[in-house]
C-alpha positions in Angstrom: -0.3 0.1 0.1 3.2 2.3 0.9 4.7 1.3 -2.3 1.5 2.1 -4.3 1.2 5.6 -2.7 4.8 6.4 -3.3 4.4 5.7 -7.3 1.4 7.8 -7.2 3.2 10.6 -5.8 6.3 10.0 -8.1 4.0 10.4 -11.2 2.1 13.1 -10.0 5.4 15.1 -9.5 6.4 13.9 -13.1 3.6 15.2 -14.5 3.5 18.7 -12.7 7.8 19.1 -13.8 7.0 18.4 -16.9 4.3 21.1 -17.0 5.8 23.3 -15.6 8.5 22.5 -18.5 6.4 23.2 -21.1 5.1 26.5 -19.9 8.1 28.2 -19.6 9.1 27.0 -23.2 6.0 28.1 -24.7 6.7 31.3 -22.3 10.1 32.1 -23.8 8.9 31.3 -27.5 9.0 34.5 -29.6 5.7 35.9 -30.7 4.5 35.2 -34.1 4.3 38.7 -36.2 1.1 39.7 -37.5 0.6 38.8 -41.1 0.6 41.5 -43.1 -2.6 43.9 -44.2 -4.0 42.7 -47.4 -4.3 45.3 -50.4 -6.8 47.9 -49.5 -9.8 47.3 -51.8 -13.0 49.8 -51.4 -16.0 47.9 -52.0 -15.2 45.6 -49.1 -14.4 48.8 -47.1 -18.2 50.2 -48.2 -19.4 46.3 -47.8 -18.0 45.8 -44.0 -19.7 49.5 -43.3 -23.2 48.5 -44.7 -25.6 50.8 -46.4 -23.4 51.8 -49.4 -25.2 48.4 -51.4 -26.0 51.4 -54.2 -22.6 53.2 -55.0 -21.0 49.8 -54.7 -23.0 48.6 -57.8 -22.0 51.3 -59.7 -18.4 51.5 -59.1 -18.2 47.8 -60.5 -20.2 48.5 -62.9 -18.4 51.5 -64.6 -15.1 49.5 -64.0 -13.9 52.3 -61.2 -13.7 50.0 -58.7 -11.1 48.4 -60.8 -9.3 52.0 -61.3 -9.2 52.6 -57.6 -8.0 49.3 -57.0 -5.0 49.9 -59.0 -3.9 53.2 -57.9 -4.2 52.8 -54.2 -1.9 49.5 -54.2 0.6 50.0 -57.5 1.0 53.8 -56.9 1.7 56.1 -53.9 -0.8 58.5 -54.8 -4.1 59.2 -52.2 -7.8 59.7 -52.6 -10.6 60.3 -50.8 -14.0 59.1 -51.7 -17.4 61.2 -50.8 -19.7 57.7 -50.5 -23.3 58.7 -50.7 -25.7 56.1 -48.6 -28.6 53.9 -50.0 -30.7 56.3 -48.5 -29.2 59.2 -50.2 -29.7 57.1 -53.8 -33.3 56.6 -52.6 -34.0 60.6 -52.4 -33.1 60.8 -56.2 -36.3 60.9 -58.6 -37.4 57.2 -59.7 -35.5 56.5 -62.4 -33.1 58.8 -62.4 -29.8 56.4 -62.9 -31.7 54.7 -65.3 -32.1 57.7 -67.6 -27.9 58.3 -67.6 -25.2 57.0 -70.3 -22.5 54.5 -69.2 -20.6 57.8 -70.4 -22.5 60.1 -67.7 -23.0 56.8 -64.8 -18.5 56.8 -65.2 -18.7 60.9 -64.4 -20.9 60.6 -61.5 -19.2 57.7 -59.9 -15.8 60.1 -60.3 -17.3 62.7 -59.5 -17.3 61.8 -56.0 -14.0 61.2 -56.0 -10.9 63.5 -55.3 -7.3 62.2 -56.6 -6.2 63.5 -53.5 -5.9 62.1 -49.2 -7.7 64.8 -47.6 -8.3 64.3 -43.6 -10.7 65.7 -41.8 -8.2 68.8 -40.9 -7.4 69.8 -44.6 -11.1 70.9 -45.2 -10.0 73.7 -43.4 -7.4 74.7 -45.6 -8.4 73.7 -49.0 -9.3 75.8 -52.1 -11.8 75.7 -54.0 -13.2 74.0 -56.3 -11.7 71.0 -56.0 -11.0 68.7 -59.0 -12.6 65.5 -59.3 -11.5 62.6 -61.4 -14.8 63.8 -62.8 -12.9 66.3 -65.1 -12.4 69.7 -65.1 -13.9 71.8 -62.1 -15.2 75.2 -63.8 -18.2 76.6 -63.9 -20.9 75.1 -65.3 -18.8 71.4 -65.7 -17.9 69.5 -62.8 -17.6 71.8 -60.3 -17.3 71.0 -56.5 -16.6 73.1 -53.5 -16.3 72.0 -49.8 -16.5 74.5 -47.1 -16.3 74.2 -43.3 -18.3 75.7 -40.1 -17.1 74.5 -36.7 -16.6 70.7 -36.7 -19.1 70.7 -40.2 -18.6 70.3 -43.4 -20.4 71.3 -45.9 -20.5 70.1 -49.8 -22.5 72.3 -53.2 -21.7 71.6 -56.6 -24.3 74.4 -58.0 -27.4 71.6 -58.2 -26.8 69.5 -54.2 -26.2 71.0 -51.0 -24.9 68.7 -48.4 -22.5 68.1 -46.0 -20.2 64.4 -44.4 -22.1 62.7 -42.0 -19.1 60.7 -40.5 -15.7 59.0 -41.9 -15.9 55.6 -42.6 -12.2 54.4 -43.5 -8.9 56.5 -43.3 -5.5 55.4 -42.8 -3.1 58.3 -44.2 -3.8 57.4 -48.1 -7.1 56.4 -48.7 -10.1 58.8 -46.9 -13.6 57.6 -47.1 -16.3 60.1 -45.9 -20.4 59.2 -45.6 -22.6 62.0 -47.6 -26.6 62.0 -47.1 -27.2 63.2 -50.4 -25.8 62.0 -54.2 -23.1 64.9 -55.5 -24.9 65.9 -58.4 -23.0 67.7 -60.9 -23.7 70.1 -63.4 -22.4 68.6 -66.6 -24.6 65.9 -66.2 -27.8 66.8 -64.3 -28.4 70.1 -65.7 -25.9 70.6 -69.0 -26.4 73.5 -70.9 -27.3 74.4 -74.1 -25.4 74.7 -77.1 -24.7 77.8 -77.9 -26.9 79.2 -81.5 -25.2 79.1 -84.7 -24.2 82.7 -86.4 -26.2 84.4 -88.3 -25.6 83.6 -92.2 -24.0 86.2 -93.4 -25.8 88.4 -97.3 -24.4 87.2 -100.1 -23.2 89.9 -102.8 -25.7 88.5 -105.0 -29.0 90.1 -102.7 -27.4 93.1 -101.9 -26.7 94.0 -105.8 -30.3 92.4 -106.7 -31.3 94.5 -103.5 -29.7 97.5 -105.6 -31.3 96.8 -108.5 -34.3 96.7 -107.6 -34.4 100.1 -105.6 -37.0 102.2 -106.3 -34.4 105.4 -107.9 -33.7 102.6 -110.4 -37.6 101.7 -112.0 -38.5 101.8 -115.3 -41.3 104.7 -114.6 -38.8 107.0 -113.1 -36.6 106.3 -115.9 -39.6 107.3 -118.2 -40.0 110.5 -116.7 -36.8 111.2 -116.9 -36.6 110.6 -120.8 -39.9 112.9 -121.0 -38.2 116.1 -119.5 -34.9 115.7 -120.8 -37.1 116.1 -124.6 -38.8 118.6 -123.0 -36.1 120.9 -122.1 -34.7 120.1 -126.1 -38.1 121.2 -127.6 -38.3 124.8 -125.2 -34.3 125.0 -126.3 -34.9 124.9 -129.9 -38.3 127.2 -129.6 -36.1 129.4 -127.9 -33.6 129.7 -130.6 -36.1 130.2 -133.7 -37.6 133.5 -131.8 -34.3 135.2 -131.3 -33.3 134.2 -134.9 -36.4 135.9 -135.9 -36.0 138.8 -134.1 -32.8 139.5 -135.5 
């Protein structure tokens, strides 16, 4: 009986020593480095945030999502995105998106993208109008103006007045901000009518015809002129005869 107890005690002691040895070894083992972050993917960021399904669909349908993926992962260029929520798109007039051409849809999506990184503090010092990836920021095309009032960032396009309602993502290269209205560019939703064509110049033939048809050159006037001339000749002849007879 005594031998069995000693054997059990010895076994338990060995187990405790083994456990302590393993614990010490694990504690001394170097910690594994965290896995490197994956490539930046705008659509995945928006999917994780939720409530951006329509904007994601437009990014993919216009191939702008692929362009952003290449810019963010193959260059050092920064990007800022104003992402409209699904509620923002639902406030548009019914059928608005379907009425746009493929080119206009690309312009609409690109109008929400600034080709530089802008932190929330930089909105207070930027120069307007901001140039978007849609192109020319001149009046009547793609103007985008950002102003601040306290902590509020206001955005105007000439058709849309809204504000940034939250920060979705920022990492020093990419900034994604939520807006509660779709930013409508003038070039897409209120294009200017084409300039009227210049009036055609009057031809020389028309001018000559006008001169020929003037009142001073009508046949009636010409006949009057001939009649007066004949009367003057007759009067001159009579006067000459009278003078001769008087001599």
